[in-house]
C-alpha positions, 0 to 999 in steps of 0.5 A, a space after each residue: 124934732 129932737 128925739 130922746 131915746 130911752 136910757 137905762 134909768 128910764 126902765 129900771 123900775 120896769 125891770 125891777 117889777 117885771 123880773 124882781 129886785 134880784 135881777 138887774 139891767 146890764 145893757 139897753 140897746 136900741 135896735 135899728 130898722 123900725 120907723 114907727 115904734 122903738 125896739 130895745 133889747 134889754 140885757 139882764 145881769 143873768 145873761 137873759 134878754 127880752 125885747 121892749 116895744 115902745 109906742 111913743 111920738 118920739 119913736 115914730 119917724 113918719 110925718 102925717 099925710 093925706 089918706 083915704 078914710 077907709 084905707 085899712 092900712 092907714 095908721 097901722 101902729 099902736 099897742 091896741 093893734 099889736 095885741 089884737 093882731 098877736 092874738 089873731 096870729 097865735 090863733 091861726 098857728 103863726 109863730 110870733 114873739 111871746 107876749 110877756 107884758 103889756 102896759 097901756 096905763 103909763 105905769 113905767 113910761 109916758 107911752 104904751 109899752 110891751 115886753 116880748 120874747 127875744 127870739 134872736 137877731 137872725 133875720 130870714 133876709 140875711 139867711 137868704 143872702 148868705 146861706 140860701 140852703 139854710 133858708 130853705 126850711 124856714 121859707 117852707 115853714 113860713 109858706 105854711 104859716 102864710 097859707 094858714 093866714 090866707 085861708 083864715 077868712 072873714 066876710 069883712 075887711 079892715 083892721 081886726 080891732 076895728 072889726 071887733 068894735 064894729 067900726 070897720 067900714 064896708 061901703 066900698 069894694 077893696 079895689 076901689 080903696 086901693 085905686 084911691 090910695 094909689 091916685 093919692 100917692 101919685 098926686 103927692 109924688 107928681 108935685 115932687 118929681 118932674 118925670 112923674 108929673 109929666 106922666 101923671 095922666 098916663 099913670 092914672 089911666 093905667 091904674 084905672 085900666 087895671 081896676 077895670 079888669 078886677 071882679 067883685 069879691 066878698 071874702 077876705 083873708 088875714 094879711 100881714 100888710 108888708 111882710 118881707 124877709 126882714 120881718 121874719 126872725 129865725 130862732 136858734 131852732 130854725 123857726 121863722 117868727 113873724 114880727 112888725 104885724 101891727 098892720 095885720 088886716 082882713 083884706 085881699 090876699 093878693 095885696 100880700 102876694 104882690 108885696 111878697 113877690 117883690 120882697 122875696 124875689 126868686 125865693 117867692 115860689 118856695 112859699 107855695 102861695 094860695 090861688 090868686 086872681 091875676 088881675 087883682 094881683 096886677 092892680 095891687 102890684 102897681 099900687 104898691 109901686 106908687 106907694 113905694 115912691 110916695 112913702 120913701 120920699 115923705 120919710 126922707 124929708 125927716 131925720 130918719 137915719 137912713 135917708 139915702 136908702 129911702 131916696 134910692 128906693 123911691 128912684 127904683 120905683 119911679 123907674 118901675 112906674 114909668 116903664 109901663 106907661 
């Protein structure tokens, strides 16, 4: 598809109404890294900056794919989810960018938009790589925030907005949803990669074996869904700020920790995790490996600007998936 990103004239009315006619737009920069929504830094002529989120079809690089109907991580994007999840994280004492304005009535653009605080451009990921000593305190603070999330419990799993509306399905156990999700990803990849296709039955058998070791559970914590050090910004005061949280759900905290172990690597113990079920953790870890083959291969078929990185990510996880079977 042909993508038309925002230009300065597109946001002048927004700037005038939100900041007054005495302040003008001096710069508009589209930030890289997002794949589901547009993220722009607005620079005003008095030197202040804010961040604009835009949920528009032209900003979303992900093509549709078959999904498990009750998978709470499906379609984790949109202003409704952003607002509900922002409120829940704030209530749990988790630092997020302050919400300055929300427009879901197309007053400014033909899309839902939000203005949020600009907390800076320093990612925890960069700090961990280039200055590990300076990352120690933010990592500890992030661990505190995660424990507050993971001990904020509820009797139902699902997206917060769906739970509020009474629409969250509770028919099946969470681990069965993840198994179906994993097998769906496997089916999609098996038609694209001969190595995975040849090992398909062995991989499916391994998934089912892992499922058989998991016991029942009926309480769920708040999980971000895909939290990596690239989803944590560090303020000039050293505070970790969680972003990209539209996927926040009530779910098994092992789903979060399987992802955290992968993304934080050797730094993971600094987060001081809550107690985890090792069997559930292992199932979810392997399911995420399969997800990180299917998703990158799918988005690599689009005009996503960093296609090669996605292909390399898929290859890395193909190796991991095959290693155990």
